[in-house]
C-alpha positions as CSV (number, residue, x, y, z in Angstrom):
1,M,21.7,3.9,19.4
2,T,21.4,7.3,17.6
3,A,19.6,10.0,19.6
4,V,16.2,10.9,18.2
5,T,15.3,14.6,17.8
6,A,11.9,15.9,18.7
7,A,11.3,16.6,15.0
8,E,12.2,13.1,14.0
9,Q,9.9,11.7,16.6
10,S,7.1,14.0,15.6
11,A,7.5,13.1,11.9
12,T,7.4,9.4,12.7
13,L,4.4,9.8,14.9
14,M,2.4,11.6,12.1
15,E,3.5,8.9,9.5
16,L,2.3,6.0,11.8
17,A,-1.0,7.7,12.2
18,A,-1.3,8.5,8.4
19,C,-0.5,4.9,7.5
20,G,-2.9,3.6,10.2
21,S,-6.4,2.3,10.3
22,L,-9.5,2.1,12.6
23,E,-12.6,-0.1,12.9
24,M,-16.3,0.3,12.6
25,N,-19.3,-1.9,13.4
26,A,-20.8,-4.0,10.7
27,D,-24.3,-2.6,11.2
28,R,-23.2,1.1,10.9
29,A,-22.7,1.7,7.2
30,G,-23.5,5.3,7.7
31,D,-20.3,5.8,9.7
32,A,-18.4,5.5,6.4
33,G,-19.2,9.1,5.5
34,T,-18.2,10.3,9.0
35,I,-14.8,8.7,8.6
36,A,-14.3,9.9,5.1
37,D,-14.9,13.5,6.2
38,L,-12.1,13.2,8.8
39,L,-9.4,11.0,7.3
40,P,-7.4,10.8,4.1
41,T,-8.7,8.9,1.0
42,G,-7.7,5.3,1.1
43,T,-7.5,5.0,4.9
44,K,-8.0,1.4,5.9
45,V,-11.2,0.8,7.9
46,Y,-11.9,-2.6,9.4
47,V,-15.5,-3.9,9.6
48,N,-15.9,-6.1,12.6
49,H,-17.6,-9.6,12.7
50,L,-19.4,-9.8,16.0
51,P,-21.5,-12.7,17.3
52,R,-24.7,-10.8,16.5
53,N,-23.8,-10.3,12.8
54,A,-23.6,-12.8,10.0
55,L,-20.7,-12.2,7.6
56,S,-23.1,-11.2,4.8
57,E,-24.4,-8.4,7.0
58,T,-21.1,-6.6,6.7
59,L,-21.3,-6.3,2.9
60,K,-23.3,-3.1,3.1
61,S,-20.7,-1.4,5.2
62,L,-17.9,-2.7,3.0
63,D,-19.7,-1.2,0.0
64,A,-20.2,2.1,1.7
65,L,-16.6,2.4,2.7
66,R,-15.4,1.9,-0.9
67,A,-17.9,4.3,-2.2
68,A,-16.6,6.9,0.3
69,G,-13.1,6.5,-1.0
70,L,-11.8,4.4,1.9
71,E,-10.3,0.9,1.9
72,P,-12.6,-1.7,3.4
73,V,-11.1,-4.6,5.4
74,P,-13.5,-7.2,6.8
75,H,-12.8,-9.2,9.9
76,V,-13.4,-12.9,9.4
77,A,-14.0,-14.7,12.7
78,A,-13.5,-18.3,11.8
79,R,-15.6,-19.9,14.6
80,R,-18.6,-17.7,13.5
81,V,-18.5,-18.9,9.8
82,V,-21.4,-21.3,9.3
83,S,-20.1,-23.0,6.2
84,R,-17.3,-22.9,3.6
85,A,-19.9,-22.1,1.0
86,A,-21.1,-19.0,3.0
87,L,-17.5,-17.8,3.4
88,K,-16.8,-18.3,-0.3
89,D,-19.9,-16.4,-1.3
90,F,-19.0,-13.5,1.1
91,L,-15.4,-13.2,0.0
92,Q,-16.4,-13.3,-3.7
93,R,-19.0,-10.6,-3.2
94,A,-16.7,-8.5,-1.1
95,V,-13.9,-8.6,-3.7
96,R,-16.2,-8.0,-6.7
97,D,-18.5,-5.3,-5.2
98,A,-16.4,-3.6,-2.6
99,G,-12.9,-4.1,-4.1
100,V,-11.7,-5.9,-0.9
101,R,-8.1,-6.9,-1.1
102,K,-7.3,-7.8,2.5
103,V,-9.0,-9.5,5.4
104,L,-8.2,-9.8,9.1
105,L,-8.4,-13.5,10.1
106,I,-9.3,-14.1,13.7
107,G,-10.4,-17.1,15.6
108,G,-13.4,-15.6,17.4
109,D,-14.2,-16.4,21.1
110,D,-17.3,-18.4,20.6
111,P,-17.4,-21.5,22.9
112,Q,-18.3,-23.7,20.0
113,P,-17.7,-23.2,16.3
114,S,-20.8,-22.5,14.2
115,G,-19.4,-24.3,11.2
116,P,-16.3,-26.2,9.9
117,Y,-13.5,-23.8,11.3
118,R,-12.2,-24.1,14.7
119,D,-9.6,-21.4,14.4
120,S,-8.2,-18.9,12.0
121,L,-5.9,-21.4,10.4
122,G,-8.9,-23.2,8.9
123,P,-9.9,-20.7,6.1
124,L,-6.3,-20.3,5.2
125,S,-5.4,-24.0,5.2
126,D,-8.1,-24.9,2.7
127,G,-6.9,-22.3,0.2
128,L,-10.2,-20.4,0.2
129,I,-8.8,-16.9,1.0
130,A,-6.4,-16.9,-2.0
131,E,-8.9,-18.6,-4.2
132,C,-11.4,-15.8,-3.8
133,G,-8.9,-13.1,-4.8
134,I,-7.8,-11.8,-1.5
135,Q,-4.2,-10.5,-1.6
136,E,-3.2,-9.7,2.0
137,I,-4.2,-11.3,5.4
138,G,-4.0,-9.8,8.8
139,I,-2.9,-12.0,11.6
140,A,-3.8,-11.1,15.2
141,G,-0.9,-10.5,17.6
142,Y,-1.1,-10.6,21.4
143,P,1.6,-8.4,23.3
144,E,0.2,-9.6,26.6
145,G,-0.4,-13.2,25.4
146,H,-3.8,-14.9,25.0
147,A,-6.0,-16.0,27.9
148,R,-6.6,-19.4,26.5
149,I,-3.7,-20.1,24.1
150,P,-0.1,-20.8,25.4
151,R,2.6,-18.6,23.9
152,A,4.4,-21.6,22.3
153,A,1.1,-22.5,20.5
154,L,0.7,-18.9,19.3
155,E,4.2,-19.0,17.8
156,R,3.7,-22.3,16.1
157,A,0.4,-21.1,14.6
158,M,2.2,-17.9,13.4
159,D,4.9,-20.0,11.7
160,E,2.2,-22.1,10.0
161,K,0.2,-19.1,8.9
162,L,3.3,-17.4,7.4
163,A,4.2,-20.6,5.5
164,L,0.7,-21.1,4.2
165,S,0.6,-17.4,3.1
166,A,3.9,-17.7,1.3
167,A,2.7,-20.9,-0.5
168,Q,-0.5,-19.2,-1.6
169,G,1.1,-15.9,-2.7
170,L,-0.6,-14.0,0.1
171,S,1.1,-11.0,1.9
172,P,0.7,-11.4,5.7
173,Y,1.0,-8.7,8.4
174,V,0.3,-8.5,12.1
175,L,-2.3,-6.3,13.8
176,T,-1.8,-6.4,17.6
177,Q,-4.3,-6.4,20.4
178,F,-4.3,-3.1,22.3
179,S,-2.5,-2.9,25.6
180,F,-2.0,-0.4,28.4
181,A,1.6,-1.3,28.7
182,P,3.6,0.5,26.0
183,T,6.9,-1.2,27.1
184,R,5.4,-4.6,26.6
185,V,4.1,-3.7,23.2
186,I,7.6,-2.5,22.1
187,E,9.1,-5.7,23.4
188,Y,6.6,-7.7,21.4
189,C,7.3,-5.8,18.2
190,A,11.0,-6.3,18.7
191,E,10.4,-10.1,19.3
192,L,8.4,-10.3,16.1
193,A,11.2,-8.4,14.2
194,Q,13.8,-10.8,15.5
195,R,11.9,-14.0,14.7
196,W,10.2,-12.9,11.5
197,P,12.2,-9.9,10.1
198,A,10.1,-9.4,7.0
199,L,6.7,-9.3,8.8
200,S,5.0,-5.8,9.0
201,V,3.2,-4.9,12.2
202,Y,0.3,-2.5,12.9
203,V,0.1,-1.6,16.6
204,G,-3.4,-1.6,18.1
205,L,-4.3,1.4,20.3
206,A,-7.3,1.8,22.5
207,G,-9.2,4.7,21.1
208,P,-10.7,7.5,23.2
209,T,-13.7,6.2,25.1
210,E,-15.3,6.4,28.6
211,P,-13.4,4.7,31.4
212,V,-16.1,2.1,32.3
213,R,-16.6,1.2,28.6
214,L,-12.9,0.9,28.1
215,L,-12.5,-1.4,31.1
216,R,-15.3,-3.6,29.9
217,F,-13.6,-4.0,26.4
218,A,-10.2,-4.5,28.1
219,Q,-11.4,-7.3,30.2
220,R,-13.3,-8.9,27.2
221,C,-10.2,-8.6,25.1
222,G,-7.8,-10.2,27.5
223,V,-5.5,-7.3,28.4
224,S,-6.1,-7.7,32.2
225,A,-2.3,-7.9,32.9
226,S,-1.6,-4.3,32.0
227,L,-4.9,-3.3,33.8
228,R,-3.7,-4.9,37.0
229,A,-0.3,-3.2,36.6
230,L,-2.0,0.2,36.4
231,R,-4.2,-0.5,39.4
232,A,-1.1,-1.6,41.3
233,Q,0.3,1.9,40.5
234,G,-2.7,3.5,42.1
235,F,-4.7,4.2,38.8
236,G,-8.4,3.9,39.4
237,V,-11.2,3.8,36.9
238,A,-11.5,7.6,36.8
239,R,-7.8,8.1,35.9
240,L,-7.4,5.2,33.5
241,V,-8.3,7.0,30.3
242,T,-6.1,10.0,31.1
243,H,-3.2,7.8,31.8
244,T,-3.7,5.6,28.7
245,D,-4.5,8.3,26.2
246,P,-3.7,7.0,22.7
247,G,-1.3,9.8,22.3
248,D,0.9,8.3,25.0
249,Q,0.8,4.9,23.3
250,L,1.5,6.4,19.9
251,Q,4.4,8.4,21.2
252,A,6.0,5.3,22.7
253,V,5.8,3.5,19.3
254,A,7.2,6.6,17.5
255,R,10.2,6.5,19.9
256,Y,10.8,2.8,19.0
257,C,10.5,3.5,15.3
258,A,12.2,6.8,14.8
259,P,15.9,5.7,15.1
260,R,15.4,2.6,12.9
261,R,15.6,2.8,9.1
262,A,13.8,-0.6,8.8
263,C,11.3,-0.6,11.6
264,N,8.8,-3.5,11.5
265,V,5.9,-1.2,12.7
266,V,4.3,0.4,9.6
267,G,1.2,2.0,11.2
268,V,-1.2,2.0,14.1
269,H,-4.8,0.6,14.4
270,V,-7.3,2.4,16.5
271,F,-9.9,0.3,18.2
272,S,-13.0,2.5,18.3
273,F,-15.3,0.5,20.6
274,G,-18.2,1.8,18.6
275,G,-17.1,5.5,18.9
276,V,-16.1,6.0,15.3
277,R,-16.3,9.8,15.3
278,E,-14.2,10.1,18.3
279,A,-11.6,7.6,16.9
280,A,-11.5,9.3,13.5
281,T,-11.2,12.8,15.1
282,W,-8.3,11.6,17.2
283,M,-6.6,10.1,14.2
284,N,-7.1,13.3,12.2
285,R,-5.4,15.2,15.1
286,A,-2.5,12.6,15.2
287,I,-1.9,12.9,11.5
288,G,-1.4,16.6,12.0
289,G,0.9,16.2,15.0
290,G,-1.7,17.0,17.6
291,A,-1.4,13.8,19.5
292,L,2.3,14.5,20.2
293,S,1.6,18.0,21.6
294,A,-1.4,16.7,23.6
295,A,0.8,13.9,25.1
296,A,3.6,16.3,25.9
297,G,1.2,18.8,27.4
């Protein structure tokens, strides 16, 4: 493999950040202005779909993001959709009013579905996504696996989603869950590239946040394997964030991408955990190369 110079790695790191995205809460439409002040026009901002929010409640945030010059991307948690009609109405309004072109389809962790969809294949299988004018769909990827879904089942579901996307003229991409194990993330990206060479990947990073809050989200999101590995190395709660600074994760991804002309990773996605200003400030610094210097220092 060709050796990567520091300049090449730095350029790749900044490009991954510049092509990246972050997320915001559905009930915080005012955060759109904060993000727009810190990040380039057209930055993708995902609006989450939490159990406390109906899909229709995200429309205000989607509209605010578009008005601020950003690209709004709604989450659609299939198990939280109350009816096909409600999803159709939401998608049509999002496309018409906020110029939404892509959605992130997830299953949602609710014990019982609120409507007709048991998983993220549902809204895709019945053709509703393409019917409403969506052009791209994000598919969740799990570098550490899924707590309740076997790996073989995840791979079968990926095959089916990609086939359905192709049949409906949709462009799919993968957005991965965050992890504290950069090596595993890189291995996962390489596995995706080998099995589905044309599939673009956005690598999820845990954004800057307080240690206790980060641990709570990590346990909720099923990344306990890398947490256990860190603790086995002697990393307690107080040192966790320092060790897992997003810059370290981004630097590892940049090392993976820099020597490859056709790397499947096209950007990063910063999970903000409600701290949008902190996440956007960190991305701003990363786009200017500050994340590399901070990680190196």
